[in-house]
C-alpha positions, -999 to +999 in steps of 0.1 A: +307-388-590+300-356-570+320-350-538+302-355-505+308-319-495+293-305-528+264-330-526+255-319-490+258-282-500+235-287-530+209-306-508+210-279-481+205-251-507+177-270-524+160-277-490+162-240-480+148-228-513+121-254-521+113-273-489+122-305-509+154-324-512+168-348-538+183-379-522+210-401-537+184-424-553+173-395-575+139-391-558+128-357-545+110-358-512+097-331-488+123-321-461+099-331-433+100-367-446+138-368-449+163-379-423+194-357-419+226-369-404+239-346-377+275-355-385+277-354-423+247-333-431+233-355-458+195-360-462+183-396-466+150-415-472+140-437-442+154-468-458+187-452-467+189-435-432+185-468-415+214-482-435+235-451-429+228-450-391+231-488-387+198-495-371+161-493-379+138-468-361+122-497-342+156-509-330+165-473-320+132-469-300+136-503-283+171-494-271+157-464-251+167-477-216+162-444-198+129-434-214+143-403-231+128-410-265+093-415-251+096-383-230+106-363-261+076-378-280+053-368-252+066-332-252+063-330-290+027-343-289+019-318-261+034-289-281+014-298-312-018-299-292-016-264-278-043-241-291-025-208-283-003-192-309+027-175-294 
């Protein structure tokens, strides 16, 4: 089995070169569909990420007591809707 450090390095290199990443299941997915852990750096599918992080996306969103997630989503939607190119 490949070491975690080497696996993450290979994923990072592949993502930078091709815009796609091979996850542990052997599937290759676009980077924009992958979830990357900020701590270990590994890329995951949604199902594997939920297992790695310990909660589903729905559980994470429902735990947003201060409204920060909703505020970030509103900013992201606003930024995508801008017609100007800077």
